[in-house]
N, C-alpha and C positions, 0 to 999 in steps of 0.2 A: 265665562267666569270674570268676575273681576276682583281685584285686590283692594281691598278697602281699610286705607288706614286711619286707625284711631278709631273704631268704632266705639261704642260702649259697650255691647257684648261682648268682641276679643278681637282684640288686634291685629291688625294683618289678616283677619278672616279670608276665605275664598266665598266669594257671594256670585251667584250662578247669573249668569249673563245673557240676554237674548239672542236667539239666533242671526245670523248676517243677512243684511238687508239684500234685496234683490237685485242690485246693481250689476253692470257687466262684469265688474272686479271681482265682485261676490261669487257671481257663476262660475267666472273662469277658474277661482279660488276653489271651489267644490270639484271640480275635477280635477287639479291639480293634487288634490287631497284624494283623490279616489287613488291616480295612477301611483302616488305616492304610499299607500296603505299597501296596493299589491305590489310595490318593489320592497316595503321595507318592513313587512310582518305580518299583513293586515289591519292595522291601525296605522292611522296618522293625525296629526295637529297642526295648526300653527298657532305659535305663541307670541305676544309683544310684551317686553319688559320696558318701562318708561318709569318717569320719577311720581308716577300716581297709583304704580303697582305692577300687577300681572294680571295680562285677559288672554283671552281665547278668542283667536280671530276666525279660526273656521275649525271644525270637527268637534264642537263642543259635547256632542251626544256619545262620544268615546271616553273608553275610562283611561288610555295613553295622555288623554289631555290634563286630566286631574294628576297626574301622576308627573308630567311633565312641570307644569304650575307648580307643584310641590317641591320640585328640585330646584326650582329657579328661586320660589320665594325662599326657600330654607338656606339659602346662599350654596348649596354644595358644589362639589366640582363636579363640572360635567363629566368627567370620565369616570366618576362615582357615581352618578345614576345610574337606575336599572332600567331605563330609557336612553335613546339615543338620541343626542339636542343636538341638530346640524345648522351651526349659523348661517342666516340669509341676509341678514342684514348687521351692523354693528354701529355703535355710536351712542349718542344720547336716545335715541328709541332703539331697542334691540329687537329684531324679530327672529325667532328661531323656527325649524321645522322637526316638530315631534316624532319620532318612528320608533319600532322595535329595533331593528337591526339596519346598519349602513347599505349600501346598493352602489357600484357606478352610475346606474341610471338615474339615482336621485340627485346627481349635482346640476342634470338639465333641468329638472324640477326647482331644484333651489334657485336655478338660474333665471324659471319664468316667473317663478314666486316674487323673487326682487326687482322685476319688472312691473308686478300688478301691486306692492305693497303699499305704493302710496295713495293711490287711489282707492287701496280695500280699505287702510285707516280715514279716509275720510269719509269714506260711506258707514264704517263702525262707530264715526264718531256721532254723525248726524242720526244714526240711529239710537244710539245710547242717548241724546237729548228728549226725544218722545217720553220718557219717567219711568217707572215701575209698573205703573197701572198696565200701560201697552204691553210689559212683558209678561203680565200675568196672564193677560186675556189671550195672547197669542199662544202661551205655556196650554193656557187651558184647551186653545181651538185644536193645539196639536194634538194632545191628550185623546180630545173628541174623535178627531180624524183617525187618530190608530185605533180606537176602540171599536170606530165603524169597520174598519178596513179589516179589521184581525179577528180571526176565528178563536176566541176564548173562551174555555169552556172551564164547569166544575166538576169534580167529580170526589168520590170519596174511598178509600181503599185500606180493607181491614185483611191483614195480615196473618193472624191467626185462622178466620175461614178462608184464607185464598179466593176473597171475592171482590168486585169491585163495581161500585155504582156512579151512576152520573146523569148530566142534565141532557137535553136534545144534542144540544152542541157538542158534547163529547160522543153520542151516540153519532153524529151526523160526521164527526170526523174520522170514525172507526169502522164507518158502513154499518152498523148494528140499527136493531130496532130501538126507537127510544123506551117500548115497553117492556122488552127485556131488560136492558140496561137499567132501567129504575127499579127493577125487583133485583138487580145482583148479574155478572157473570163471571167465571172464573177468571182467575188471573192469566190461567196457560190459556185460555183462548185468545186474549189480548197479545200475549209472548207468541202465540203461531202467528198473528200478524205482522211480526216484526220482520222486515227485510231479511233475507239470511248472512248477509253482510253484518249487517248491527245485533243482532242477537246475540254476540258474545259482550255486546255492551252491558245486558242486562246481568248475566251472570248470578243472581242475590245480592248484589253489592245494593239495592236499594232500602232493604230493611235494615243491613248492619249501619250505612250511611244515618238513617231513622233513628236506629238507635242510639247512636256516637254523638251525632251533630243535631239531631233535632231536625235537619231537613234535607232535602236532596234535590238536586237539578240533571236533566238527563235530555240530550238532543238523539234522535233516530228518526229512522223512517219506517214507515209501515205500507205496507199492499192491500188496498181496496179492493175487493173484489166486488162486482156489482151482482145481483141479482137475477134471476130471469123474469119476465112478466108470467104471473099464475095465471092465466086464463082457460077458459074453457078450449079454445082453438090449441093451445101450447100443448093441453094435455092430450087432442087426439094428434098433435103433432108428434109426440113422444109416442105415442101409440102404433101410429102408422110408418114409424122411424123416418119419419120425412121434416126435419126440424125446419120452423121459420124461422127461427133466433139465433142468431150467429154471438155466442161468447163475446164478451169484449175483455181485451187485457187489463190485469189490475193497473190501479191508478196506485204510483208513489207520493205518498206525503209525507213531506217532514213536517214532524212535531216536535216541540219543547213541550215538556215537563216539568214542572214546577212544586215539590210537595213539602208539608210543615208536619210535625205530630199535631194532632186533634186536640189532645187534652195534654197541656205540660206538665199537669197535678199528678197525670196517672200515664207516664211513659208507658209503663208493663201492659198496656192495653193493646199497642202495637198497632194505632192505628193513625193514618193521616188522611190530610185531606190536600185538594190543590188544584192548581188551573193547568190546560193542556190548552197550547196554542198552535193552531195550524200556519207555519212559517213558511209554506210551499212556495208562495210567490213571493216573500224576500229573498228565500237559496235563488229561484231560478232568477231574479235580477239580479242578483249577485253574481250569479255565473254569468248571466249574458254581460254585466259591466265588466266584470275580469276577461272574458272572450273578448268584449269591443277593446278593452286597455290593451290586451294582448295584441290584437290584430293592429292597433295604432302603433303600438311600439314598434312592431316587427314591418310596419309599413314607413315609419319614419328610419328606422336601423337599417332598411336596403333601398331608400331611396339613394342614387349614386350622386345627385346633385349636393351640393355643398349650402346650408342654409345657415343664413346670419339674420339675426332679429338685431336691430340698431337703435339705442335710443337718439331723441333729436340732435345730442352732440354728437349722432357719429359714433357711440362706442359701443360695442358687442354686450349684448345681454344674452346671449342664447345663441349655441349652433349646434345641428343634429349630429345623430351619429354618422350621417353621410360624410358630414363636413370634418369629423373629427378622424376619419379615415385616409378620407383624401387630402387632408393637411397634415396628417400624419403626427396626431398630436397624441401625446400619452394622458392628458385631461384635460376637458374641456375649462376648468377651472382658471386654468394659465392665460387662456382669450378673455375670461370676462370682465368689463370693462376697458378693456384695450380700444385704443381709436382703429376703427375699421382701415382707415387709409394708411396705417401702419404696417399692415401686409405686402403695401405696393412698393415698389422704388422703379424712378426716374417717369418715363413717359406715362405707363399706366398708372403711377401715382397722381398724376395731375388730371388722367380722366376719371382715376376713381374721386376725386374730390368735384369735378365736375357733375359727376353723377350724383354724388349727395347733395348737392346744391338743384339741380334739376328735380329729384324727388320731394326737397324740403318745397319743394314750388308746386307741388302738388302732380307732377307728372312722373310718368315711368322714364328710365336712363337706362341705356344699354352701349356696353363698350368691351371692349377682347383687349387683353394682355398677359404679359407674363407674371406671376407672383412664386416667390421660394416657399416651400412649405416648412415646417416644425424642423425637419430633416435636412434641409438644403437642399431638398431637389426642385428643380426649376420646372415648374408646370404652365402649360395655357390656359385660359381663365374666358368661358363666354357669360359673363355677368350682366344682369336685369336687376336693378335696383328699383324699387314699386315703395308708394308711401300707403302707411296703415290709417286708416282713418276712424276718428272717437264716433261716439254717438251726437256730439253735438258739429261734427262736421271738420272738426280740429286735427291736425296729422299728429297722431298718437304715436308711432314706432315706423321704423323703415325695415323693408325686407327686401336681403340681398341674395341672390340666389344666382349661385357659380356652378358653372358647369365645365368638368375637365375635358378640352377639348385636345388634349397636347397630343394624342397621337393621331388624329386627324387633321389636325396642322402642319404636325411633322410630316403626314405623308404626303398633303398638299405641297410642303416645301421640298420634300424629296422630287416631286414630280416636276416642280419648276425646274428645279436643277436639273434631272434627267432629261429635261428638253433641252436645255441651255447648253449641257454637256455634249448634247448628241447621244445620249446612252438610250432614248427613244430612236428608232431608224423609221415610223410612220405607222399610220393608225388604218384601218379598213372597216367599211360597212357592206354587209351583205344583203340587196336588195331582192326583197323575194317576188316580186313581182315583174321584173324583169330577169331574173336568176342572174342577175350581175355583182359583180363587186367595184365597190370605189374606194379610192385612196386618197390621201393628200400628196403634197408636193417631194416630203421626206421618205414618204412607202416608193415613188416613183423612182427617187434618185438609188432608192436602195436597188428596187429589181431591176433597174437599166429599161424601166418604161417613159412613154411620153407622158408628163403630168397631166396635160390637161385630158388626153384620153383615158386615163386612168380616174381624173375627177367626174369625169362623164358615166364612167362603169366599162369594164370588160369583163369577158367569160373569164369563167374560173380557170379554164384550161391555160389563160395568158398568164395568171400566174403563177402557175404549176411550172409552164414553161422555164420560168426564171430560175427555178431552184435547182439547185446541182441533182443530175442525175440519180445519185447516189442516196439522198434525202424524198426525192420527188413521191415515191411510193409511199412513206411514212408521214407525209404531209394532204396527201390526198386521202389516207385512212384517218386522219384526227379528223379531217373538215367533215367529210362524210358521217362519221359515225355523231358529230355533233349536229348536224342538220336532221339526223333522222331521230336519235333519242333528247337533244337537247342539253344544256348544261354549259358546263367549263370546257375549254378548248384549249390545248398546247402541243406545242410540237416545236424541235429545233429543227433547221437546215443549214445549208452552205449554200453561197451564191459567189459564183467567180466574179471576183472584180480584176481591175489593173495592177493592184497590190499583190495579188492571187486571191485563193479561199479563204471566204469571209463567213463567220457563225451568227447565225440570229435566231431568236427563238419567237414564236408569236404564242400569245395569248390573249382569247377572249372568250363570250359566253352569248351561248345560243338559246334566245328564251322562243317555246314555241307556242303557237296560240290555239284556240280550242280544236281546231281541224289537224292539230299535230303539224300545218306546214309554218316555215322560218318566220317569227313574227318581228324578231329583232338578233342582229349578230355583230353586235362591235367587236370589233379587236385591235390590238397595241403588237407591234414588231419592235422587239429590242435588240440593240445590240450586245451581244454576249461571245463576244470573240475571245477578248481577253481570260475572262474568267472560262469561258469552255476549253479553252487551248492550255489554260492551268489545273483545270479537275483533269485532263485527257494528259497530259504530262505529269501529274501525281498517280493517275491510274498506271500510267508506264512506269512511275519509277516503283510502285508497288509491284507491277511483274516483272519487273528486271529482278526485284530482290527476290521474288519467289523462286526465279528461275536459277539466279546466283547461289541459291541456298540448296538447290537441289543436285548443282554440280560439285565437282571435285577437281577436275580439270581447268588450270589456269587458261589452257587457248581456245577451250571453248566458252570461256567467261567472257574470254575477248571478242568472241564472234559474238555470243546474246548480246553484248552491251553494244556493239557496233551497228548491228540492225536494228536497233531499238531506236537509236539516235536517228538513224535514215529513215526510218518509219514514221517518228513523228518532226522532224524536222523538213521534212521532204530533201533530206539530202541524195546527192550522189556517190557518197561514199562518208566513212568513217573509221578511226581506228584507234587502237592504245597503243603507245609506245612507251618502253621501257628503256631510261637515259643511260648511256652506258657512265662508266667510271669518272671519264674526265669529262664529259659535260658535252663533246661535241658532237656527240650524235643519240641515234637511238634506234631501237630494235622494234619494228611495229608490226601487229596483229591484227587484224578484224577482217573487214568484208570491201569488197568492192563490185560497184555496178558495170556492167557492160564489160566485164575481163580487165577493167583496170587494174594493173600489179598493186596495188597498196601496200601489201604487208611485204616486210623485209627489212634490212639496215639502211636507215638514211641517216645524212648526216646535214649537221644544220645549217654550215656555208653553203651550202647547194641551195637553198631555196629561199635566201635572204638576209638581211641583217639583222634579228629580231630573238636571237638566244638573251641577250643579255635582258631582255625584258620578261623573258620566261623564266631566267635564272631570279630575278626582283619577285616573280608572286603575279604578274601581270600577265592577264590573259589579251591575246594578238587576234583581233577581228580585221579580217582582211576581206572588204566588199567586192573588189575590183584587182588580180594581181596586176593586171596591166597598167594601173595607172598610181598605183598607193607607191611613194618612197620605198618601202622597207621592203620590198620584192622588186626592187629595178633590177634591171641584170637579168633577170632569171624567169623572163617569160616563155622562154624556150622550155625549160626544163617542166612549166607548169604545163603548156599546152601540150607537150609530149604526154602527159598524165592526165590530161582534161581535167583539169582544175579550175577555176576563174575566179571564184569565192572559196576562203577558207576560214575556221576559227581553230583556235588551238588554245588549250586550258590547261595551265602547268600543275603537277600533283607534286606536293612537298612532304617530306615525314624526317621527323625530327629537326626541321628548319634546312634540310637539305631536299634538292630538287632529284627529284627519283624518275618522274612519269611524268608522259604529255597523254590527254584526250584530243583529238581534233577531227573536226568536219567539213568537208568540202560541199562545193555546187560545181556545175558543168557553165551555170550563169551569172553573171553579176548579183548576189546579193546583199541586200542591209542588213547586217544582225542586229536583231535589239535584244534589250537587257534580259526579256524571259528568257530567249533563246542560250544565253551565256549563261543565266543559272541553271536552268536546264541541263545543260552541258557539263555545269560544274558537279551538280549532283550525282548525272550518271558517272562520273571521273571517280568522285568520292568513294559511292559505293562500288563502286569496281575494281577501284584501288582496296579497300577494305575485305570486301569479299577474298579476293585475290592474294590477299596477306596471310588472311585466316586460313585459307587454302593449303597455304605453302605451311604455315604453322602448324594446321591438322598434321598433313601429309609427315612433319618434323614430329610429332608428337605421336604417327603410327610406328614410324621408325624407331622411336625412342622405345615404344610399347614393346616392339619385337625384340629389341636390344637387352631390356629390360626381362621381359621374359626369359629371354635367354639365359640372365644371370640368374632369375630365379630359381630356373633348372638347374646351374651350376651350382647354387649356392643348396639347394635343395639336394642335392648329391653328396656336397660335403657335408652338410648336417647327418645326411644318412650316414655316412662313413664315420664323421665323431660319434653318432648315436652306436653305431656296431663296434669300433674300436675303443671307446673312451674306459678306462679303468672303473670312472667314478661311475654312481646309481645315477640313472636318468628314469623320471616317473612323471607319466602324466594321472592325474587324480581328477574326479570328475565333484562337484559341487556336494555332494553326497559324503565325500569322505573315502571313495573307494578307487582301489589302482584301476584303471583304464589300459596301460599300456607301460612295459619295462623294457629297459635296454638290456642287452645281451650281455652286459658285465655282472649284472644279478646272479648269473649261473655260475662267472668263472668266479665269483669273489665272496658270494653269500652261498651259492652251492644250490640254487632253487631252479627250476627249468621255469621258461617265461610263461609256460600257461599254466601253473600252479600258482603264479601269483595273480593271475589278471581275477577282477570281484572281489579281492583282499582288502578288508579295513585297514587304513593307514597305520593305525597302531599294533595293530596283529603281531609284527615283528619286534617290537619294541620292548625295553625293558619293563618290568611291573612298576618299577620306580619312575620311569618317565613318560608311562601313558598319558596322565592326566595333562602334563605340561604340552604334549605332543597337541593333544585334543583341545585345548584352552587356547593356542597360539593360532590353530587353524581356525576353531571360531570365529577370533579376533580378526583373521583375515577375510574371512567370508564376509564379515561386518565392514570393509574396507579399513581398518589397521592393516600399515606395511609391517611386512615379516622384519624381525630382528637385523640391525645391518650388519652385527656379526656373526647371524647363523642362529641356528639352534642344536647344540650335541646331542646327541640321541645315542643310546646305546640299543644295538640293534642284533639280533639270535643267528647266527648261522646254521646251516640246514644240520651242523654236526654237534649243534648245543652252545658253540662258544659263543662269546659277546665280543662285539668288536664296535668301537665309538666312530659315527661319522656325523660330520656336521652339514647339517640340510640347511638347504634355503628354496623358498617358495615364491612363486611370482603368481599373481591372479590374472589370466586373462579371459575373463568371463567365464563362458561356461565349463572351464577346463581350469585347472591348475597345474601348471609345471615345475617340477620340482627337482635338484639336484644334491646327492649327498657325495661329498669327499670324506675316505677313509682316514680319520685320525690317531687310530690305534697306535701305530708306531711312532707318529710324532709325540703322540701322548706321553710315550714311553722315553723317547728322548728327553724330552723336557723332564720329567720326571727325575731322569738320572742328573741332568745340570740342576734341577732346583737341589737334590740332594749334595752335588759339589758345591752349589751355592752355599746349600747350610752348614757345611763342615768348612766352609771357610768363614763365614760367619761366627761359627762353634768358634774355630780358631781365633778369629779376633778378639771374642768377647772372652775367652780364655784367658786372653794373653790382658787385656784390659784389666778384667778382674784378679790374675796374679799379682799386676801390677798395683793395682788398690790395695788390695787385701794386704800382701808384702809390707806396704808403707803400715795401714794399718796393725798389722801384726807385730811389726818392730819397735811402734808404741807403745802397744799394751804389753809384750813381753820384756824390752827394755825398763818400762817401770815398774812392773812385778820385781824385775829382777835386783833393781835398785833398790825397791822397798824392801826385799829380803835380805839383802846385803846391810841396810841402815839397823834395821831390826835388831840382824844377830850382833852389829857392832854398839848397839844401846844407843846408837843415835834416830832420836822422834823427831829433831826438827826439821822442817821441811819436807814431810812426807805428804804433805797436802798436794803437793805441787805433782808427786808420782799418781797418786788417787785421781788426781782432778783430770791429767791427762790421756790416764786409761778410760776413764769415763767418756771423755770425747771423745776417744779412736774408738768407742764401743758404740755411739752414738752415731756418728760418720759410716761406721760398717750397718747398724739397721737402717740409715737411711739410703743405702747402696742397695742395699738386699731389697727393698722395698721399691725401689724403681725399677729393678731388676724383675721382680716380681709385675709389675705394673705392665711394663714392656711385654712380657711372655703372657699378660691377660691371665696371669696365676695368681694374683693377690687378693685377700679377703678382702671383701667390701660390704658394708653395711648400707644397700640401698632402701631411700625413703621417697614417698612423693614430695616432690620439689618443686616449687615455684624460682624460674629462674630468674625473673625479673629481680622478687624479692632479693633473691641472693647477692645479683649483683650489685644492687643499690646498698645492700649493708658492707658490700666489696668496696665502694667507690672511695672510700675516705683512705680506705689501706692503697688502694690503686693510686690515688692522686700522690700519695707521700711516696709511692715506690717509683713512679716515671719522673719525678721534679717537675718543679714549677717550669720547666722549658718546655713541655709538651701540655698541648691543652687534650685532656679527656671527653671523649662525647660521647654521651648514651643515647643510643635511638631504639628504645624499648618498645615493642609493640602490644597496644593494649591487647586486654582478654588473650593472655598468652597462656598455651596448654601448659598441662603439668608434667614432668618428668620422671620417672623413678630412677635415682642415681645415685651414689654416694657425692651425698653434699660436701666434705670436707676433702675427697680427692677432685670436684669439681673446682672448686675452691682453689685447689694447689696448681690444677689444670689451668686456670683462669690468670692465676698470678703469673704462673711460669710465660705464657701466652705474652701479657703485658709485659715483663721484663725482656723475653727477645726482641719484643718489637719498640721497646726504650732504646736498646742495644744497636737496634739495626736505624732506628733513626738519627743515631749521634751526629749531627752535621748534614743531615739530608730533609727534614721535614716537622712540623712542630701539630700536627694534630694525629690521635689515637683516638679511632672508633671504635665502641662497642656496640652491637647492634642484636638485637632477638627477632625471630619472626616465625610463624607457623606456615608449614609446609606441605604440600601434598605429594608424595613420589610415587610416580607414576611406574607403573610395569616394564616399559621401555627404558626409562632412564636410571631404574633400580638395577638392571644388569651394569650399567656402566661403574654404578657406584659401587658395588659387589655388596650391597646389604638387602634387604627385603623391601617391595613396595608397602605402603603403608604413610600415617602421618606423623612429622618430624618435626622438633623444635627445635632450631639453628641457632646458634651462638656464633655470631662473627668477632676476630679482631682484625680489624686492618689498620694498618701503619703506613706511613710517606716514607718510608725508610730507603735502606739501598737496592732492595730487591736481592733476587736469586737467581742464579742460571739454570736452564730445565737441568742440567744434570746434576747441578747440586739439590733442586726438589728431589729428584727421586732418592737420594741417598737422606734424606730430612731425618727418617724414622730410625736411621740405622742406630744400634746401640752404639757409644762412645763413638759418636761422627759429629763433629763438630768445626764450625769455619771460625769460633773465635781463638786469639790467641792461647798458648798452652799456657797451664793454669788459672784459666779465665772460665771455663767452660769442663762439663763432665761428659757432656754427648748423651744425655740419657733423658734431658727434659722432654723434648719431643718423641723420645722412644715413649716414656712413660704417658703421656696422653696420649698416645697411639693407643697404646693395652686399656688404657682406662676406655677410651670411644668403643674399642671391639669388644671388650669385656661386659660394656654396659648395652650391649645391642645396637650399638650408633658407628661412626665412621667418622676421619677425619678427612679434611679437602683442604687443599696449597693451592692459592693459583698467585703467582709472583711475576713480577716484569722487573726485570733491572733497570735502576734506575727510578722506578714508578712507585714500588711497595710489594706490600705482601699481601695477602687475605688468606685470615686462616679460619676455615667453618668447623665448627662441632654440629654432628648430628649427632640427637638424642630422640629414642623413641617416645612419642607420646604415651600418655599414662592415661588410662580410661577408666579410673576407677576412685575413688573420694578419700580427700585427704590434701595437706598443704606443708611447707617447708617447716620441718621442726625447727621451734625457737630454741633458744642456748636456754641450757638447764638452768634453774635458781640456783642462789649461791647458796651453800649448804650453812649449816646451822652452827655455829663453834661448840666443838665438843674436844674431847681427848682423845688423841688417835690410839692409846693405848686400851681404852674401854670401847674401841667400834665393835670387836667381836667376841667382847666380855660374855660368857656364860654360853657360846654357841659351839655346836659341835659341828666342823668341819670336816668333811671328806675332799684330800688333796689325790687326783688322779693323772698321771704322767709316765710315760715309759722310759723319760731319760730321768737318771737318779740324780745327779745333781740339780737340775729345777724341780724336781720333787722334793730335794731338801733345801733350795732356797726358798720355796713358796711355802712350804710348813713353816718354817724359820719365819718366815715374813707373817703369818697366820700366828704362828704363837707370841710373835712380839704384838701383835692385835689384840692380846687376851682371848683367842679362840683355841677349841681343844681339836688337835689335827688327828684326823683318820687317813692315812696316805696307803694309796694302791699303787700298783705300776700298770694293772689294764684292767677293761672293762669290766670281766668275771669277777677278777677280787674284787673292786670295788662295789659291785652287788653284795657279794658276799660278807664283807666288811660294814655296809651300809645297816644290816640287819640285826649285826652284834651292838646290844645296847638298846639308850635311848636313840631315836632317829636324827638324821643329820639335818641341820638347818641352812646348810650352804653346800653346793657341790662346788668344787673349783677343779675342771677338766681340760685337759688338754683333748683336741677334736681327732686328728688321727693318730691312732693306738692301735696294737698288735692283739690279737687273742681272738680276732672276729668280732669285733663289737668297738665302734667307733664312738668317740665324745657324743655327738647327738644322739645315737640312741641309747648310749647311756642314761642322757638327760631322760629322755621322754620316759623309759622305764622308771626311775625316780618319782617323777613328776607323777605317773600314773599311781604309785603307790604314796606319794603324800605332795600333795599339790600345791599347798603354800612353800614347798622346796622352793630357794633362789639358787640361780644355775649361774657361772661365769664361768664362759670357753676362753682358752687361752691357746693360741696358735703362731708357731714358727713358719708356717707353709701355707700354701694357699689350698686350703681344702674348701673351697667354695663349689666345687662337687656335693662337698657331703653334706652342707649348708643348705644347699637349693637355692632356687629365688625365691621361696618366700620369707618374711621377713621374720625374725627372730619374736616369739613369744613373750608374752606380760612375763615379768619375775626372770628373764634372760637378760644376757650381757655379753658382749666378746670384747677382749683385751690381744691386742696382736704384740706377739715376744720381737724383740727384747723390752723390757719394759723397766723403769725406775720403782722403787719403793712407795713415790710420792705418787705416781700414775695408777701403782696396783690400789692403793688406801683411796684415792678419788674414786676410782672406778668403783670399789666395794662401797663406797659411802652411798653414790647415787645409785646403788641396786638395791642396797637396804632401804633407804629413804623412798625409792618407789614402791616399797611394799609396805 
């Protein structure tokens, strides 16, 4: 198909193009496209795009060609197309391989297409010049041939009547009689002929597709059954049960079915007409093609040779799978277009260039050389370069086939090296005609035979007689077995030479003839003396290790090592010596032959001048003591002990010369390096084993000593278990007593057998049971037992309760516990606390007496002078005495408030409070308080939890802490930090803090002041204790904060370091309810105080006459009508007299059996709109409870001023 630019009908249209010409390139392109279709999804096409448009070079009959051409014409991105477009050639003329999906094998197809693309374009251009008439003719010819060769049949199907009619060709396809099909056959009969694997395809979908789409297409297989001939003879055969007709197997046909709606105007009739085509031959051909292509790919991929197809310039255009593997390439694309001679280096490169020139000259060239693979491996190649001729006889391509001969070449090289190095000791050949063996000069020299005689041939027994008698039988047995059965023959043997026994290996192969006689039996003899002796010595070292591991006695170890050395080195004696402390001699163990006394004490100076060499770690090898200068003058000593040659190998431990392994011969012996290495290995192994044996003996001795100590400790533990006063108990993991100590019977009165199997909390106080169970459960989960132990009250057998401090330890299957009686200690501590309390009361009483005497002196003196001046009629200056008395009263009230706060008895008004908001509101006040010389830094945690406290008291606490920090930082620091944080207090830490576990808000005040000593920190909360100069502090600030925190359910923590500063942390419990910090009340509206209670009945209740009188007068002055009562019952009686009261002013703590809160609740039930003001001078917090005051209720603490009283009433009445 071509793209024709600028046509009148449609610019850029796709026009059908003729099929490819029948040239060689076109034929090759057809095969390549078939291979690409098999690998790339079933379809493939070759497209070209140039200035003239888009054309199809191959595969014009496939659908994919049109899809790929559309992508290239529309200018779509290659990656965005519905098909895969693989570049074959780029540039002005682009060539693309179009497939359904990519595959690694397509790289080869692309490379081969690139080789043929130029010739293919020339053939295509020549074909196009013939014009459109030729195209039409050829297309008509193709259609005619298709019609002649294809089985096309007509049919009509009526889905309403379920009948099918058709022509004779349709009947022939299905194997039916034309007469029946002309009348009509049921659809079910045709469905029954479907192949069993294809019947699921039908499934009634044809009728649905016809109804929805108007057409259908189906491809399936049918089974055509051949009918037997109906003749008289056949009937006779059937009757006589001797059939002459053998049924044939059904024929499988592939059928393509295409149908359309018969009448588009009447689709409801459910009739269709269509064509049926027998495509069996096409399917068989496609299957054969796929099989052929698969075999070709398999053949190419399995060829081990490296095949390169080169262009005439010597560049690589194709490489097969074998080449990819042998050259270790990841992809063949990296080789495409690369000069072939670049694969070679040095001399092989010159040979490769010469081979190319020879092939370009029309001849075949061959060379060998090394080339590197893509991964750097050096391989030896045998290469043949041949020309590939075209139809006109010119050279089109070059074919380079390389075979990897690396292994063979290396074997040849190794063989030559072995010959040159003497590794091959000779060759032999068995002559079956004479039953003689011939050999070369090397074999004659090896066996000590006459070379000429051996070359002519000798009897086998001559060869056998040259072998060491120890190996002669095994050699004869191996050769005889090979001549009888044939095959490989291998044996090892020794030959006695002038230098001693020498190891050789015979290796041959016996080929037998037809009669079972030896046809050919060549062989090679290798010199394996060195490797064999190394193997034997390695086996000897393994044997030595096995024997040493089985021994415990060091003397036997020395003997085993000496015997193995003597055996392997053919020595006359060997031994192991331990060097003495001064290094002048050694104690020898080992064995000697023929009774020579090697073992014993030997001094180095008696045997020569080689001690310094051994001390430096050098081995001493003397081949002949009679001629070596190191042993000069000691010949008599060696002669007496029968030693002519010896080897000494030193042994070192931590750099010190500690031992010696020596070997001796009774004849001169040149020591080899292998013998020295073997002796050193034996020495090292023996020394290590002897050291391990000594260590194990020490461990055994230590174990005996430890066992004795364990027994002693066990006896001590048993004595402690039996005599201790503390309670010991072993508990299983279910919490039941397993064993108890005898002390239980003495201290608790229970017998041991009574307690076995008892639950661990069975004897605990009811109030302590739960904490014991919880703590034990946490211990089982892995939580350590509290460090301070757990105090538990335990019941004695007589019913008395005693307190024990228990400590538990988890030891796996069992828990060990010990309990110490704290009853008497607790009683002593209680007495001590009582004494300390009395001391504190005395101190407190003294401080109160001092302060209150001063205050009473001011009040009493002022009142006395006030009365005296009034009596004298002098009224000037009376305000001074009144003001002084009021100031003394205010100071006394402040003092009582501080004392109540310390004792946690003050009356609080707790509300849900946001500490961050409260600190922010105090920031300006705090900055003015600490002064400009100190920087106030606030570190407030976002999303801080709420806490329920008295906001006014918390403000006072913060202010007091900041004032204390300011005073402590005088001349010591410049930064004061306020911080808030959320904290979860665990159970373990809660016991140390003396508060309950849970969520807390922590307010921290940290200064950089002078700090406090530990003894000062311990007394910081004591009342009237202060470190400030006299007159500058009351000693009640921290006491008040401590009491406020305790009363609010929290705690105060002080951490201080002298010279570094102090950190005070205020712990406040988290409030889980809703609410927020209560803001300041709005300003009251301006009104006359005299009219505040105008027209209201006020019930005043207080058991103190003076207070009741003063409050009544205040109410009267504010315009109210007073109803007075001294207790709750009388107040109830007065309230029901006359009109109901509108306001109740009552003390909280009163006699008469009814407190103020109970009175208020009773009146509120009767009159819900009643306003209630509680006034108190003491801590009735227990009466008020933890719940906040209800609406319409307020609290006022005594003493109070008339202004405070009026302001509280105004707020109370305004809220209502």
